[in-house]
N, C-alpha and C positions, 0 to 999 in steps of 0.2 A: 832806513827801509820804509818804503811807503806801505801803508795799510789800505787795501781796497775794500770799500764797503759796498756790499751787494744790495741793490734796491729790492725791496720786498713788495710783491703785488698784494694789494689789499684783498683780503678774503671776501668772496661774495656772500651776501646774506642768504639764508635759507629760502627767503621769499623769492629770490631771483631764480633759484632752481625750480621752485614750485611753479612759477609762471612759465618757465621754459617747458617743463613737463606738461603743463596744462595746454599750452599752445600746440605742442606736438600731438598730444592726445586729441585735441579738437580737430587738427588737420587730418589725422588718420580716421577719426570718427566721421568727419564730413565726407571724406573720400568713400568710406564704406556706405554711407547713406546715399551718396550719388550713384554708386554702383548698384546698390539695392533698388533704387528707384528706376534705374535704367533697365535692369533685369525684369522688374515688375511691369514696366511699360511694354517691353518686348513680349512677355508672356500674355499680357492683356491684349496686345495687338494680334498675337497668334490665336488667342481664343476667339477674338472677333472674326478673324479670317476663317477659322474652323466653322463658326456659326453661319457665315455667309455661304460657305461651300456646302454645308449641310442643308441649308434652305434650298439651294439649287437642286440637290439630290432629292429632297423630299418632294419638290414640285414635279420632278421627273417621275417619281413613284406614283404620285396622284394621277398624272397623265396616263401612266401605264395601267393603273387599276381601272381608270375610266374607259380604257380600251378593251381590256380582257374581260371585265365583269359582264358587260352586255353580251359578249360572245358566250360566256358561261351560262348566262340566263337563257339565251337562245337554245343552247344545248339541253337545258332542263325542259324546255317546251318540246324539243325533239324527243326526249326520253318519254314524255307523256304520250306522244303520238305513237312511238315505236311499241311500247308495252301495251297500249290500248289495242293496237293492230294485232299483236300476238294473242291477247286474251280473247278478242272478238273473232279471231281467225279470218281476218279480212286481208291478210298479206298476199293472197293469191290474186285479189282483184285490184289492189293498189300497189303493184310491184315496184313501180318507179319511185313512189314516195317511200316505200319500205326500204329500198336500197339506199336512198338518199339519207333517211334518218339514221340507218345503221352505220353508214360511213362517217357521218358527222360526229356521232358519239365516240367513235373509235379514236379520234384525234385528240390529243391532250393540248389544252391551252394553259400556259403557265405564266406566273408573275415572277420576274427577277428584279429585285431591288437594286437601285443605284446606290450601293453602300460603300463606295470608295472612301468617303470621309469617315464613315462609321468605323471601318476597318483601320484607318489611319489613327483615329482617336484611341482605339483599343490597343493597337500594336505599339504605338509610340508613347503610351502613357499620357496621351493628350487629354483624357477625361479629367485629369486634375486641374486643367485650365478652366473647366466649367465649374465656376465657384457657386453658381446658383443650384441649390440642392434639388429644387423642384424640376429644373431643367435637366439635370443629370439623371434623375430618376425617370423622367419622361423619355430620355434618349435610350436608356437601358430597357425600359418597358417596350419600346418600339422594336428594339433588336430582338428581345425575347419572343415577341409575337411573330416576327418575320421568321425566326428559326422554327417556330411551330408550323408556320405555313410551308416552309421548305420540307419538313418531315411529312406533312399531309400530302404534298405534291408527289413525294417519292412513293407514298402509299398508293396514290391515285395511278401513278405510272405502272405499278405492278398489277393493279386491278384491271386497267385497260389492256394490258398485255394478255391477261387471261380472257378478257372479252374478245379480243381479236383472234385468239386461238380457237374459240368456239365459232366466231363469225366466219372464219376461213373454211369451216366444214359445211356452212349453210349457203353462203353466197357464191355467185359465179365471179371469178376474178376478172374475166374479160369485161363484164358489165361495169365493175368497179373502175377498171382502167379507162373505159370510155367516158366516165363521169368527170374526169379532171379536165379543166380548161386547158387547151393546147395554146402554147405561146404566152402564157401568163407569167409575169415576173414575180416569182414567189418571194423575192427579197424585199418587196415593197412593203408588205404588211403581214408579217408572219403570224400575228395574233388573230387576224381576220381571215383565217384559213377557210371559213365557211364559204367565202366568195370564190375559192379556188375550184369549187365543184358545181356541177349542175345535175339536175335530175336526168336519169337515162331516158331514152326514147322508148315509147311503147309501154308494154306491161311485162317487163322481164320477170321470169320465175326463179324461184330458189333452186339451188343445186340439190339441196336436201331439205325437206320440210317436215322432218319427223318432229312430233310433239315434244319428245324428250330433248332434242337439241334446241328447239325454240324456247322451251321452258328454262333451259340452262342459260340461254342468251338473255332472257328476261331477268333471271336471277343475277347474272353478272352485271347487267346494266343497273339493277337496283343497288347493288353494292357500290357501284361507281356513283350513283345519284346521291347516296348518303354522304360520301366523302366530298363530292363536288358541292353539295349544299353547305357543308361546313366551311369549305374554302371560300365560297361566295360571301358568307358572313364574315369570315376572317379578313378578306380583302377590304370589305367595307369598314370594319373596325380599324384596320391598319390605316386606311385613308383618313378616318376621323382623327386618329392619333397624329398623323402627319400634319393635318390642318391645324390642330391645336398647338403642335410643336413649332410650326412655322410662325404662328402668332407670338409665341413665347420667345423664340429666337430673334425675331425682328424687333421686338420690344427691348430685348437685352443688348443687342448688337449695335444699337444707336449710340 
């Protein structure tokens, strides 16, 4: 009877298993590092894209402020003329100017921020991509000031409505209607509405010129002037914030 001897495989040393484990660990670890670096690069690229997009939005805001604030300043000069005419009781002799001043004040000029990038940053959690703390704080400060402007513009809207309610009792609607330029394309420059109107011909008189109504008109215009003055300052402050933020974003996005 033959006896078969089974060959025995030599047992591997513990060092062999250690090196196998080490190589596997290093392979997994290197894969993790590569994935981490890729994700980090993707987020960094997204952050830079957000910055470039925000720079474009801020430049549009600056352009808009440079358009609306001169109009607001012109309205302030109009307020001075209107109230001076009421207090001096010269509105009967300068009817054309008085109608013109009153109509200009009644129209609201507003600033609307190009905030698409800002909203995207907030809604998608993109602010975490802005790792520069100073920049992140500057972005949030800009947004806070714009919200304050929006609230003030809503307040102004209500004040001007009250102003128009009083004006409708004083002025002749037919004269107001004739003041608007016929055939003008109002979509061209909605902020420069001052150019939509011209002074009426002759010396049109008021429909009612009671001192009580005119005093109320002056009061309503003064309420508006106070809010409008604050808005003018806020617009300028927002523009300064935009200019500083653009410099910071351009420096970081390179």
